[in-house]
C-alpha positions, 0 to 999 in steps of 0.5 A: 504327477506322470499322468498329468505330464502325459496329459499335457505333453499329448494335448493335441494327441488322438492316438488314445481315443477313437473319433466319435463317429466310432463310438457308439451307434451314430446314425447319419442323421444323429451325428450331423444334427449334433455336428451342424448344431454345435457349429451354428452355436459356435458361430452364433457365440463368436458373432455376439462378442464382436458385437459386444466389442464394437459397442464397447469401443463406441461408449467411452462412458458405458457402465460397468464395462468390466462386466461386458468384458468378461461376457465377451471372454465367456461367449468366446470360451463357450463358443470354442467348446462347442467348435471342439465339440464338432470337430471331435467326430473326426479328430478326437482332441478330447484333452484339448476339449477338457482344457477349454472346458476348464477355462470356460469354467474359470471365466464363467465363474468369474463372470458369475461373481462379477455379475452378483456384485454389480447388480446392486449397482446396475439396479440403481441405473435409471431407465430410459422413461425415468431419464427422459423424466429427468431430462423433461424436469431439468428442461422445464427448470432450465426454461424457468431459470432462463425466463428469471435470468431474462428478467433479472437482465431487464431489471439490471439494464434498467438499473445500470441505464438510470444509474447517474454514474457512466457505466461502460464495459470495453474490451482489451483494445479499448472498444466499447461494448456497452455504455448506459444512457447516463453518457449523454450527460456529457455527450450528444451521441446516443449510447448504441453510437459508442458500441464497437468504437474506441476513444480515439474514434470517439474523438476523446481529448488526448488527456482523457484518452491516455488516462482511460487507456493507461488505467485500463491496461493496469487493471487489466495487467494486475487483475485488480480494481483500481480507483482514479481521479480524472480532471478534464474538459468533456465533450461538451467542453465543461470542466469536471472532476471524476472518480473513475473505477476499473473493474477486470472482468474474469471471463474465461470464455471471451477471447479478449479480456474485458473491463468494467469502468464506473465514472462518477462526477464528483465536481460539486463534491471536490468544489465543496471540498476545496472550499471547506479546505480553504476555509479550514486554511483560513481558520488555521491561518487565524489560529496561528495568527492568534497563537503568535500573537500570544507568543508575541505577547509572552515573549515581549513580557520576558523581554521587557522584564528579563532585558531591562533588568540587567541594565537597571541593575547595573545602573542602580550599581552604578549609582550606589558606587557614585554615591559611595565614591569621593574621587571626582575623576573616579565618579566622573568615569562612572557617570560616563558608564552610567550614562551609556547605560542609561542610554542603552536602556532608553534605546531598548525601551524605544526598540521594544515599544517600536516592535510592540507597535508594529502590525502583527502582519509585520512582525516577522520583517527583516532588517539588516543588523551589524552583529559587532554593533549589537554585540557592543551595545550588549556589552556596554549594558552589561559593562559593570558585570563584565568589569566586576568578573574581569571577563574577557569578550572576544568576537570573530565575525567572518559574516558581519551582517544578518537579516533579523529582527534588530531587538530579537538579535540583541535580546539573543546575544544579551541572554548568552552573554548574561548566561556566560557571566552569571555561570562563569566558573569562579576558579578561572577568568570568564572567557566568552567567544563570539563567531560567525561563518556562512553555512549551507543556505545561511549564517551560523553564529557560534558562542563558547565559554569556558564556565561551568557547563552542563551534564548534557545527558542529564539535562539537555532535553530541558535546556530550552524549557520554560523556567528550567534551572540547572545550577541553583542561582537564586537570580535564575529564572529559567526564562532566558534561553527559552526566549532565545529559542523561540526567537531564533524559530519564529524566523525559521532558524535553529539553536543547538547546545554542546556542553560537558560538565566543568567545560563550558557551554557551546551554542550553535545558531543557524539563521536562514540565508536572506541574501545579504552581501558579506564581506 
């Protein structure tokens, strides 16, 4: 341990060794030959690394760079040992020489190991001849590809030029970079005349220019394909319909964004579509007319059977009472009632006949109808039933008149009142109240009674359905409310119902406003 410590403490010491000139029998020739040879080797060894360092710095893509770096250090250490070997003739630094030889041995062994590991990779590197051959082959392939590309461009240009759609390429400043020959369909300008010009410079109409520029901005901004329809007059003053597709180009090599526009003339298709839509509308109208005819006939048949049955029954009952009555005054009173019922029955038949004979186009004409007069006529026709049940019928019409079909209104009020009498609660006196009031954009007619009522949660959806009955009455046919709903809706109105079982019925009828003045 003391020997090692002494070695490093006297690394540059010369007292323990004589200069090499005094070791052995050196002749001047022998000594200077040795010294000069070592110095020349040293200078050469130092010149080589300088060249390698310059080479490594200049070649960033140098393969196996670490081998070059190790060679630089290896040569530098080797040169240093030769330099020390020369100066030992005067300065005997043998300890320093030993240390330098040790570092040279370490670097050289690392270099040798690295060389062995890199040789397989180096063997795979292409020679200049091989690289030249590859370059020649790639150049040939590139030339062939350019020829094919040129052919493809020519074919593509022919396809584009002969496409009936107008195909254009523009930049984000709306300047044309290309337009195919189909543009001559709409303009007398040569396609080349478009290149480098904007829509404004080409005198496009303001609506067309605004349409194109707005959608170009939208497509480029969203980086999405957009399809829009343009209806405009072209440069030949012909109105056309076009379907225009805007396709943004994803080109990172261009300073400005570019876009392709494809304008297809769909004027004939649109005209055909409009003609077809018109024909379909006509057919739908005819179909609706037929449906209405059928509905009208069905409703009229129900009205005839339903609206005439009650007054006819009342008339029959009155004549039976008259036959059985002996008192002349009472008999006269019943005769008077029978005359009223018969008159109303005659009037109803005449009104029905008049409605049936009206042309279908006038089926929905409106007439000014008094709510009070119509209700009185219904009460007169149901006089016997009202009297028998001692029913209390009241009305509070804040809106006195409505614009509606006279027969329909009478039928609606009669159906409601008939149901009120038919489904009266036997435990209490029947009470019915009719009211009317102004509503938003129309008139609302309300009906309330204190009859048996209905469980709406159970039967509400079926209330206005045809042939639906709910209280088991033998005379019930489930027709009245069905007719009522259809009559109201045929004039754009609506009817709703509220009820609780045992608490009567409430109906709300909305009729659209027909600009009647009501006090």
